[in-house]
LUMPAGU-568430 format. One record per residue (C-alpha): chain; residue in one letter; x, y, z. Coordinates in Angstrom, 2 decimals. Layout:
unit, code, east, north, up
A, A, X, Y, Z
...
END
This chain:
unit, code, east, north, up
A, M, -8.20, -30.79, 31.26
A, A, -9.76, -27.66, 30.00
A, Y, -13.36, -27.27, 31.67
A, I, -16.45, -25.45, 29.83
A, G, -19.27, -23.76, 31.24
A, K, -19.32, -23.41, 35.12
A, K, -16.06, -23.97, 36.79
A, P, -15.40, -25.96, 39.83
A, T, -15.53, -24.59, 43.34
A, A, -14.33, -25.88, 46.47
A, A, -16.99, -27.02, 49.03
A, P, -17.89, -24.93, 51.73
A, L, -16.74, -25.66, 55.54
A, T, -18.93, -27.89, 57.29
A, S, -18.93, -28.30, 61.23
A, S, -17.10, -31.58, 60.39
A, D, -14.46, -30.05, 58.73
A, V, -13.70, -28.02, 61.79
A, T, -12.42, -29.09, 65.41
A, D, -10.92, -26.74, 67.59
A, G, -10.57, -24.12, 64.70
A, I, -8.60, -26.40, 63.02
A, I, -9.95, -27.42, 59.48
A, S, -9.24, -31.02, 58.76
A, T, -6.43, -32.33, 56.69
A, A, -8.95, -34.15, 54.60
A, K, -10.72, -30.99, 53.33
A, I, -7.61, -28.99, 52.90
A, A, -6.55, -31.99, 50.40
A, D, -9.84, -32.37, 48.71
A, N, -10.03, -28.31, 48.04
A, A, -6.71, -28.63, 46.76
A, V, -7.38, -31.01, 44.17
A, T, -10.39, -28.88, 43.31
A, A, -8.43, -25.79, 42.85
A, A, -5.85, -27.64, 40.71
A, K, -8.82, -28.73, 38.43
A, T, -9.98, -25.30, 38.02
A, S, -6.56, -24.08, 37.26
A, Y, -5.88, -24.40, 33.64
A, Y, -9.57, -22.84, 32.78
A, D, -8.45, -19.71, 34.53
A, I, -4.81, -19.45, 33.37
A, P, -4.75, -16.09, 30.99
A, F, -3.50, -16.19, 27.69
A, R, -3.71, -19.35, 27.09
A, N, -5.04, -19.04, 23.37
A, L, -1.97, -18.75, 21.50
A, I, -3.60, -16.63, 18.41
A, I, -3.30, -12.83, 19.47
A, N, -6.19, -11.04, 18.25
A, G, -8.30, -14.05, 17.43
A, A, -11.44, -12.06, 17.90
A, M, -10.69, -9.98, 14.94
A, D, -11.23, -6.69, 17.33
A, V, -7.89, -4.77, 16.27
A, A, -7.45, -3.61, 12.67
A, Q, -4.84, -0.82, 12.73
A, R, -3.84, -0.30, 9.23
A, S, -7.14, -0.64, 7.33
A, T, -10.95, -1.80, 7.72
A, S, -11.22, -3.09, 4.43
A, V, -8.49, -3.30, 1.43
A, T, -9.62, -3.84, -2.15
A, G, -7.57, -6.09, -5.17
A, V, -5.95, -8.14, -2.46
A, G, -4.36, -11.09, -4.61
A, N, -1.95, -11.76, -7.10
A, G, 1.58, -10.62, -4.95
A, D, -0.03, -9.09, -2.08
A, N, 1.38, -11.81, 0.81
A, A, 1.09, -9.69, 3.97
A, C, -1.34, -8.53, 6.51
A, Q, -3.88, -6.23, 5.11
A, T, -6.47, -5.49, 7.48
A, V, -7.24, -7.34, 11.04
A, D, -4.11, -7.35, 13.02
A, R, -1.85, -10.89, 12.76
A, F, -4.01, -12.13, 9.98
A, S, -2.16, -12.06, 6.67
A, F, -3.01, -13.02, 3.20
A, Y, -1.24, -15.54, 1.75
A, E, -0.52, -16.69, -1.68
A, E, 1.87, -19.06, -3.74
A, G, 1.99, -19.24, -8.07
A, S, 0.33, -16.05, -9.46
A, I, -3.14, -16.24, -9.01
A, S, -5.41, -13.61, -11.32
A, G, -8.55, -13.76, -8.92
A, E, -8.81, -10.77, -6.47
A, F, -10.92, -10.58, -2.79
A, T, -11.94, -7.58, -0.97
A, M, -10.29, -8.72, 2.55
A, S, -12.23, -6.37, 5.49
A, Q, -13.03, -6.46, 9.15
A, D, -16.80, -7.24, 9.20
A, T, -19.77, -6.86, 11.63
A, D, -21.64, -10.51, 10.55
A, V, -20.80, -12.47, 13.66
A, P, -22.12, -15.63, 15.15
A, A, -25.30, -14.02, 17.50
A, G, -25.15, -14.77, 21.21
A, Y, -21.34, -15.30, 21.96
A, G, -19.59, -11.94, 22.57
A, F, -17.86, -11.44, 19.24
A, A, -18.35, -8.54, 17.90
A, K, -15.68, -8.55, 14.43
A, S, -14.84, -11.31, 11.71
A, T, -12.75, -11.41, 9.07
A, K, -14.22, -11.28, 5.49
A, F, -13.42, -12.18, 2.04
A, D, -15.12, -10.94, -0.89
A, C, -14.32, -12.40, -4.26
A, T, -14.46, -9.12, -6.54
A, T, -12.37, -10.96, -9.36
A, A, -12.96, -15.01, -10.15
A, D, -10.12, -17.48, -10.89
A, A, -12.23, -20.41, -11.58
A, S, -9.33, -22.42, -12.50
A, L, -6.52, -22.44, -10.46
A, A, -3.12, -23.75, -11.43
A, V, -1.45, -26.56, -10.30
A, A, 1.51, -24.83, -7.93
A, E, -1.26, -22.20, -6.91
A, V, -2.69, -22.01, -3.23
A, F, -4.22, -18.77, -1.14
A, A, -5.10, -18.63, 2.43
A, L, -5.22, -16.80, 5.65
A, E, -1.87, -16.94, 7.68
A, Y, -1.06, -16.96, 10.89
A, K, 2.37, -16.81, 12.43
A, F, 4.22, -17.46, 15.63
A, E, 7.19, -16.82, 17.41
A, G, 9.35, -19.96, 18.75
A, L, 10.00, -18.00, 22.29
A, H, 5.94, -18.08, 22.42
A, L, 5.28, -22.02, 21.90
A, Q, 7.97, -23.66, 24.56
A, H, 5.60, -25.10, 26.61
A, L, 4.37, -27.30, 23.64
A, K, 7.56, -29.44, 24.09
A, K, 7.59, -29.75, 20.44
A, G, 10.35, -32.63, 19.26
A, T, 10.54, -34.25, 22.85
A, S, 8.79, -37.27, 23.87
A, S, 6.66, -34.90, 26.49
A, A, 4.80, -33.04, 23.12
A, E, 1.61, -31.75, 23.60
A, S, -1.19, -32.18, 21.10
A, L, -3.05, -28.89, 19.92
A, T, -6.50, -28.14, 19.18
A, L, -7.67, -25.31, 17.30
A, S, -11.52, -23.57, 17.25
A, F, -13.02, -21.19, 15.24
A, W, -15.83, -19.93, 13.90
A, V, -17.23, -19.56, 9.82
A, K, -19.52, -18.60, 7.57
A, T, -19.82, -19.29, 3.95
A, N, -21.86, -19.63, 0.69
A, K, -18.85, -22.16, -0.90
A, T, -20.17, -25.45, 1.27
A, G, -17.34, -28.40, 0.66
A, T, -14.02, -29.53, 2.64
A, Y, -10.99, -26.92, 3.90
A, V, -7.95, -27.94, 5.49
A, V, -6.46, -26.21, 7.84
A, N, -2.12, -26.79, 8.20
A, F, 0.56, -25.98, 10.22
A, Y, 4.18, -25.27, 8.80
A, D, 7.43, -25.94, 11.35
A, N, 9.28, -23.24, 9.41
A, D, 12.37, -24.55, 11.95
A, N, 12.31, -27.93, 10.58
A, D, 10.53, -28.18, 7.53
A, R, 7.53, -30.00, 8.90
A, H, 3.93, -30.15, 8.52
A, T, 0.66, -31.21, 9.88
A, S, -2.95, -31.02, 8.13
A, Q, -6.57, -31.84, 9.10
A, N, -9.69, -31.61, 7.22
A, Y, -13.14, -29.76, 7.93
A, T, -16.36, -29.30, 6.32
A, V, -18.38, -26.49, 6.17
A, S, -22.04, -28.04, 5.42
A, S, -24.73, -25.25, 5.82
A, S, -24.48, -22.08, 3.67
A, N, -24.22, -19.18, 5.05
A, T, -24.38, -20.16, 8.35
A, W, -22.11, -19.72, 11.06
A, E, -20.81, -23.00, 12.33
A, K, -18.08, -23.91, 15.12
A, K, -15.34, -25.87, 14.23
A, T, -13.18, -28.02, 16.52
A, I, -9.80, -29.89, 15.17
A, T, -7.16, -31.53, 17.55
A, F, -4.07, -32.06, 16.06
A, A, -1.40, -34.40, 16.98
A, P, 1.91, -33.95, 19.01
A, D, 5.06, -34.11, 17.23
A, T, 8.09, -35.84, 18.66
A, S, 10.62, -34.46, 16.17
A, G, 11.99, -30.99, 15.68
A, A, 11.97, -28.83, 18.55
A, L, 11.05, -25.05, 17.81
A, T, 13.87, -22.69, 18.41
A, N, 13.37, -20.73, 21.14
A, D, 14.07, -16.84, 19.89
A, N, 11.82, -14.39, 18.37
A, T, 12.12, -15.57, 14.48
A, L, 9.43, -17.49, 12.83
A, A, 9.07, -21.00, 14.20
A, L, 5.29, -21.87, 13.48
A, A, 2.60, -20.85, 10.50
A, M, -0.69, -21.85, 10.41
A, Y, -3.10, -21.71, 7.25
A, F, -6.51, -21.57, 6.29
A, I, -6.37, -23.13, 2.93
A, L, -9.23, -21.36, 1.00
A, G, -8.13, -22.46, -2.41
A, S, -4.99, -24.58, -4.23
A, G, -3.52, -26.57, -7.08
A, T, -3.07, -29.60, -7.49
A, N, 0.65, -29.71, -6.40
A, Y, -0.83, -29.80, -2.97
A, T, -4.32, -31.23, -3.00
A, S, -3.82, -34.39, -4.91
A, G, -2.42, -36.02, -1.32
A, S, -3.94, -36.73, 1.91
A, A, -3.95, -34.78, 4.29
A, A, -0.92, -34.92, 7.03
A, T, -2.89, -35.77, 10.07
A, A, 0.58, -37.00, 11.82
A, W, 3.55, -34.83, 11.14
A, E, 5.47, -35.22, 8.41
A, T, 8.69, -33.87, 6.34
A, F, 7.39, -30.92, 4.05
A, T, 9.70, -31.45, 1.22
A, G, 8.48, -34.03, -0.97
A, N, 5.10, -34.22, 0.67
A, A, 3.98, -31.14, -0.45
A, T, 0.78, -32.99, -2.24
A, N, -0.38, -33.35, 1.23
A, W, -0.51, -30.03, 2.74
A, A, -3.80, -29.32, 1.19
A, G, -4.96, -32.98, 0.63
A, G, -8.42, -33.16, 0.56
A, Q, -9.25, -29.74, -0.09
A, N, -12.10, -29.41, -2.68
A, V, -13.08, -25.59, -2.47
A, N, -11.68, -22.80, -4.51
A, L, -13.18, -19.59, -2.94
A, L, -12.27, -17.53, -6.28
A, D, -14.19, -19.46, -8.63
A, H, -17.12, -16.73, -8.58
A, T, -17.79, -13.62, -7.59
A, D, -20.68, -14.36, -5.30
A, N, -18.05, -16.18, -2.78
A, N, -17.53, -14.63, 0.56
A, F, -15.77, -16.01, 3.77
A, W, -16.38, -15.24, 7.71
A, I, -14.19, -16.32, 10.40
A, T, -13.73, -15.47, 14.10
A, G, -13.45, -16.98, 17.44
A, V, -10.16, -18.31, 16.19
A, Q, -8.45, -19.98, 19.65
A, L, -5.48, -22.89, 20.13
A, E, -4.14, -24.20, 22.70
A, F, -2.53, -26.80, 24.01
A, G, -4.18, -30.42, 24.67
A, T, -6.90, -32.35, 23.11
A, S, -10.36, -29.88, 24.23
A, A, -11.73, -26.53, 23.42
A, S, -11.99, -24.21, 26.12
A, D, -14.68, -21.49, 25.91
A, F, -12.85, -18.60, 23.76
A, E, -10.64, -16.35, 25.77
A, F, -12.00, -12.74, 25.49
A, L, -9.60, -10.18, 26.39
A, P, -9.85, -6.62, 27.02
A, Y, -9.91, -4.75, 24.02
A, D, -6.27, -2.17, 25.42
A, V, -4.57, -5.73, 25.73
A, N, -5.35, -7.10, 22.75
A, L, -4.15, -3.61, 21.07
A, Q, -0.86, -3.77, 22.99
A, R, -0.24, -7.72, 22.15
A, C, -0.28, -6.38, 18.29
A, Q, 1.84, -3.46, 18.50
A, R, 4.62, -5.94, 19.31
A, Y, 4.42, -6.34, 15.59
A, F, 3.05, -3.46, 14.18
A, Q, 2.67, 0.37, 15.09
A, T, 1.00, 3.58, 13.89
A, Y, 2.02, 7.10, 14.92
A, T, 0.04, 10.51, 14.03
A, V, 1.30, 12.58, 16.66
A, M, 5.22, 12.13, 16.56
A, G, 6.03, 14.18, 19.41
A, T, 8.95, 15.99, 19.77
A, M, 11.50, 16.46, 16.77
A, G, 13.89, 19.28, 15.32
A, A, 14.42, 20.86, 11.86
A, R, 17.95, 19.89, 10.77
A, N, 17.93, 22.08, 8.12
A, T, 14.98, 23.77, 5.49
A, T, 13.86, 20.63, 4.47
A, D, 14.19, 17.59, 6.86
A, V, 13.18, 17.30, 10.46
A, E, 14.76, 14.70, 12.84
A, G, 13.63, 12.94, 16.42
A, S, 13.62, 10.20, 18.53
A, F, 10.82, 8.07, 20.73
A, E, 9.68, 5.56, 22.43
A, F, 7.58, 2.72, 21.17
A, H, 4.30, 1.91, 22.51
A, T, 5.19, -1.28, 23.65
A, P, 8.60, -3.43, 22.83
A, M, 8.30, -4.39, 19.48
A, R, 9.61, -7.64, 18.24
A, A, 12.57, -6.86, 17.12
A, S, 13.83, -3.57, 15.07
A, P, 11.14, -2.59, 12.29
A, S, 10.89, -0.72, 9.39
A, A, 9.03, 2.34, 8.77
A, S, 6.83, 3.91, 6.20
A, Q, 4.16, 6.36, 5.70
A, S, 0.56, 5.76, 4.68
A, T, -0.01, 9.74, 4.09
A, A, 2.12, 13.01, 4.55
A, K, 2.68, 14.87, 7.50
A, V, 1.82, 18.08, 8.95
A, F, 4.41, 19.55, 11.45
A, R, 4.33, 22.73, 13.29
A, D, 7.32, 24.31, 15.21
A, M, 7.45, 26.18, 18.74
A, Y, 6.15, 29.61, 16.81
A, G, 2.67, 28.29, 15.17
A, G, 4.11, 27.89, 11.46
A, T, 3.01, 24.84, 10.09
A, F, 4.71, 23.28, 7.36
A, T, 3.83, 19.81, 5.07
A, Q, 5.62, 17.27, 3.08
A, S, 5.69, 17.46, -0.30
A, S, 5.12, 13.73, -0.32
A, A, 5.41, 10.92, 2.30
A, A, 9.33, 10.71, 3.12
A, I, 10.43, 8.90, 6.71
A, S, 13.63, 6.67, 6.95
A, I, 15.30, 5.20, 10.00
A, V, 18.27, 6.52, 11.26
A, D, 18.76, 4.50, 14.40
A, S, 16.45, 1.72, 15.72
A, S, 15.97, -1.02, 18.36
A, D, 12.76, -2.79, 19.53
A, K, 12.12, -0.15, 21.82
A, G, 11.93, 3.10, 20.03
A, L, 13.97, 5.05, 17.13
A, F, 15.40, 8.11, 15.82
A, V, 13.94, 8.83, 12.55
A, G, 13.96, 11.67, 9.55
A, M, 11.72, 13.06, 7.57
A, G, 12.18, 15.00, 4.45
A, N, 9.79, 16.77, 1.44
A, L, 9.49, 19.74, 3.58
A, S, 10.28, 23.43, 2.98
A, S, 11.44, 26.56, 4.35
A, L, 11.92, 25.16, 7.93
A, T, 14.35, 27.36, 9.96
A, Q, 16.95, 25.07, 11.18
A, G, 17.22, 24.40, 15.23
A, R, 13.62, 24.88, 15.70
A, I, 11.84, 22.55, 17.35
A, M, 8.98, 20.61, 15.76
A, C, 6.11, 18.26, 16.55
A, G, 4.13, 16.20, 13.57
A, K, 0.29, 16.38, 14.29
A, S, -1.35, 14.94, 11.93
A, G, -0.39, 12.51, 8.68
A, I, 0.00, 8.43, 9.25
A, S, 3.46, 7.04, 10.12
A, Q, 3.56, 2.85, 10.22
A, F, 6.47, 0.81, 11.79
A, S, 6.49, -2.79, 10.86
A, S, 8.00, -6.06, 12.90
A, E, 5.79, -8.43, 11.10
A, L, 7.19, -11.98, 10.75
END
């Protein structure tokens, strides 16, 4: 059971509790019960969501033109833009400072409609998505008679009042469940708490692959809205009309539309506890399991006159061997103080694991083969997203 507000504490000892220096067994038992009641509140990492306060944004704090074909994490770590179909509308997606006052939050994720799509096609849907590995969810006991309920809480603000949908999709077993929530007041922060029933069918695979996905639906065509919300878990195939059943809002129907969200917390059980704030460095390290950026690359060597190669360890082990990209060309220095700049960004992985890699970078010139190099600027990115 979650305790909200002041936690229970053990009652102090009195003279009647101690005889000849020995604490009574009744008092010991009473304090043991109190400790048990307190324990859930004190469990670290009870929030299954990483970066639910939207504090970490390694890629960018703002991306324009997010729309058709942009299924990916754009700004705030672990939260992705998701779509099906070919929507013509677009958003600016950003990490924002508009937050509910007085609750400890500093950042939110914002959608700002910049190109409208007032009439979604029947097979179109777009959402804010969060993905879970199976090895993080085994304590939910999904697929057993002891399966746990899930309670989701979050803060939301938008000018588009109406009925929205949150959906969970079980990627291992093609099952889903959904619940409606209502935004009642325009441009006002509202806290929502939603409980999802346990699922005694479909165990989640205990590995580092995608097991479960959560969707905050922001607009959908009738292929997904014409049914009813799947308040009990069911097979998705054949029941897709229930995926966004009850959704009556299209956040793309006007360029005046905005949507903010923060304080996303998911925990087992039927009660929501206060949001679990973690230190920024802890949040960053947890996000780096899926995505890491590097400016300084450490020691590398000139393989020839145009390419450098080197190995290094990641900040923290990643979910799996990552893909590599560069958002900007790199500048290198050699041991004699020479400066060398890539004519365009170029990076390739020679060998890698979840703990580090051996990488090559090209598009340089006038290197001296064998000299020690160090990448001193320019951004390299490594992604192991689900």
